[in-house]
C-alpha positions as CSV (number, residue, x, y, z in Angstrom):
1,M,136.2,-146.9,218.1
2,K,132.6,-147.9,218.8
3,A,129.8,-145.9,217.1
4,F,126.7,-144.8,219.0
5,S,123.8,-147.2,219.1
6,R,120.5,-146.3,217.6
7,Q,119.0,-145.9,221.1
8,E,121.8,-143.5,222.2
9,I,121.3,-141.4,219.2
10,L,117.5,-141.3,219.8
11,S,118.1,-140.3,223.4
12,V,120.4,-137.4,222.4
13,I,117.8,-136.2,219.9
14,V,115.0,-136.4,222.5
15,I,117.1,-134.4,225.0
16,F,117.9,-131.7,222.4
17,F,114.2,-131.5,221.4
18,V,113.1,-131.1,225.1
19,L,115.8,-128.4,225.6
20,F,114.5,-126.6,222.5
21,L,110.9,-126.8,223.6
22,V,111.9,-125.4,227.1
23,S,114.0,-122.6,225.6
24,V,111.7,-121.2,222.9
25,P,109.2,-119.6,225.3
26,N,112.1,-118.0,227.2
27,F,113.5,-116.5,224.0
28,T,110.1,-115.2,223.0
29,V,109.7,-113.5,226.4
30,A,113.2,-112.0,226.1
31,W,112.4,-110.6,222.6
32,Q,109.1,-109.1,223.8
33,R,110.9,-107.5,226.8
34,S,113.6,-106.1,224.5
35,R,111.0,-104.5,222.2
36,D,109.1,-103.1,225.2
37,V,112.3,-101.5,226.5
38,T,112.8,-99.9,223.1
39,R,109.2,-98.6,223.2
40,K,109.8,-97.0,226.6
41,D,113.1,-95.5,225.5
42,D,111.5,-94.1,222.3
43,L,108.7,-92.3,224.3
44,G,111.4,-91.0,226.7
45,F,113.3,-89.6,223.8
46,M,110.1,-88.0,222.5
47,L,109.5,-86.3,225.9
48,K,113.0,-84.8,225.8
49,A,112.6,-83.7,222.2
50,L,109.2,-82.1,222.9
51,D,110.6,-80.3,226.0
52,S,113.3,-78.9,223.8
53,F,110.7,-77.9,221.2
54,I,108.6,-75.9,223.6
55,N,111.8,-74.2,224.9
56,N,112.3,-72.9,221.4
57,S,108.7,-72.2,220.5
58,N,105.5,-71.0,222.2
59,S,103.7,-74.3,221.9
60,F,104.1,-78.0,221.3
61,P,103.7,-79.4,217.8
62,L,100.1,-80.3,217.0
63,G,99.0,-83.8,216.2
64,T,96.8,-85.2,213.5
65,D,93.7,-87.4,213.9
66,A,96.0,-90.3,212.7
67,G,98.4,-89.7,215.6
68,E,101.2,-88.1,213.7
69,I,103.3,-85.1,214.8
70,I,103.0,-82.0,212.7
71,A,106.8,-81.1,212.8
72,C,108.2,-81.8,209.3
73,F,108.7,-79.6,206.3
74,K,107.8,-80.4,202.7
75,D,110.9,-81.5,200.7
76,G,113.1,-78.6,199.8
77,E,111.1,-76.2,201.9
78,D,112.6,-73.8,204.4
79,P,110.9,-72.8,207.7
80,E,108.5,-69.8,207.5
81,Y,107.9,-67.8,210.7
82,D,105.0,-65.8,212.1
83,D,105.4,-62.5,213.9
84,M,106.0,-64.3,217.2
85,G,108.9,-66.3,215.7
86,N,106.9,-69.6,215.5
87,I,107.4,-71.8,212.5
88,I,104.1,-71.9,210.5
89,N,104.7,-74.3,207.6
90,F,105.0,-77.7,209.4
91,V,103.4,-80.7,207.9
92,P,102.6,-84.2,209.5
93,C,105.6,-86.5,209.9
94,R,105.5,-90.3,209.5
95,W,107.0,-92.2,212.4
96,G,110.6,-93.1,211.5
97,E,111.4,-90.0,209.5
98,G,113.4,-86.9,210.3
99,S,111.6,-83.9,211.7
100,F,112.2,-80.6,213.4
101,L,112.4,-82.7,216.6
102,G,115.1,-85.0,215.2
103,N,114.6,-88.5,213.8
104,L,111.2,-89.8,215.1
105,P,111.4,-93.3,216.4
106,N,109.5,-96.2,214.9
107,D,107.9,-98.9,216.9
108,P,110.2,-102.0,216.8
109,Q,107.3,-103.9,215.1
110,E,106.6,-101.3,212.6
111,D,106.9,-104.0,209.9
112,K,103.9,-105.7,211.6
113,G,101.8,-102.5,211.6
114,M,102.7,-101.1,215.0
115,T,103.1,-97.4,215.6
116,Y,103.1,-94.7,218.2
117,F,100.2,-92.3,218.6
118,Y,100.6,-88.5,219.4
119,V,97.9,-86.1,220.6
120,S,98.5,-82.4,221.2
121,N,96.5,-79.2,221.3
122,G,99.6,-77.1,221.4
123,R,99.5,-76.5,225.2
124,R,99.7,-80.2,226.3
125,Y,100.5,-83.5,224.7
126,Q,100.1,-87.2,225.2
127,I,102.1,-89.9,223.3
128,F,101.2,-93.5,223.4
129,G,102.6,-96.9,222.5
130,S,101.6,-100.5,223.0
131,L,103.6,-102.9,225.2
132,E,103.5,-106.5,224.4
133,R,103.8,-107.7,228.0
134,T,101.1,-106.5,230.4
135,D,103.2,-107.4,233.4
136,Q,105.2,-104.2,233.0
137,D,104.9,-101.3,235.5
138,E,104.2,-98.9,232.7
139,Y,101.2,-100.9,231.4
140,D,98.1,-98.9,232.1
141,P,94.7,-100.5,231.8
142,K,93.1,-97.1,231.9
143,V,95.0,-96.2,228.7
144,A,94.0,-99.5,227.1
145,A,90.3,-98.7,228.0
146,R,90.5,-95.5,225.8
147,K,90.9,-97.9,222.8
148,I,93.4,-95.6,221.0
149,G,94.9,-97.5,218.0
150,C,98.7,-97.9,218.0
151,G,98.6,-99.5,214.6
152,A,97.7,-103.1,214.8
153,R,97.2,-103.1,218.6
154,I,95.5,-100.9,221.2
155,C,97.8,-98.4,223.0
156,N,98.3,-99.4,226.6
157,F,101.0,-97.0,228.0
158,G,102.2,-93.5,227.4
159,R,103.8,-90.3,228.5
160,A,102.4,-86.8,228.8
161,Y,103.4,-83.2,229.4
162,S,103.8,-82.4,233.1
163,N,100.8,-83.7,235.1
164,T,98.5,-84.3,232.2
165,P,96.7,-87.6,232.8
166,L,96.8,-90.4,230.2
167,D,93.4,-91.8,230.9
168,K,91.5,-88.7,229.7
169,T,91.5,-86.7,226.4
170,L,93.2,-83.3,226.5
171,T,89.8,-81.6,226.2
172,E,88.3,-83.6,229.1
173,Y,91.3,-82.7,231.3
174,E,91.3,-79.0,230.4
175,N,87.5,-78.8,230.9
176,E,88.1,-80.2,234.4
177,M,90.8,-77.7,235.0
178,D,88.6,-74.8,233.9
179,A,85.7,-76.1,236.1
180,K,88.1,-76.0,239.2
181,K,88.9,-72.3,238.6
């Protein structure tokens, strides 16, 4: 049996190297798309959880200036209710922990400083994330122009209650609504 010549071995190595160089960008794009699909699914989950929350309460959970949802209890604490039956002892939740809404999702790149951002005044909410690929239908340059921080990147897509726009603050939108009345 004849062994491969040095030139044949070198040719095979070059072919594998070229295939590797061609494949890596495709794998990178596939991983980005996969993480972006997860982000879209996470915000879809949050919409359903928030719809369920308002069906059991008179308002949406409030948000903090840091973009956290105020829907958790202190360890070992039971819910306390006001005269209207609303829970009054919620504290901010970190993304990824259990809450009154269920387990809050974490951005797939949470280990790299990425997070979601939640805004609410109790009547309306907006929830934002940052897609890695700007060629997605959900990518919104108007959201990106707001310069809301989704951790290490700027938020560039989101979901909101009903017809609440994502390119305005809740206060701006409600002031416009009041002016139209």
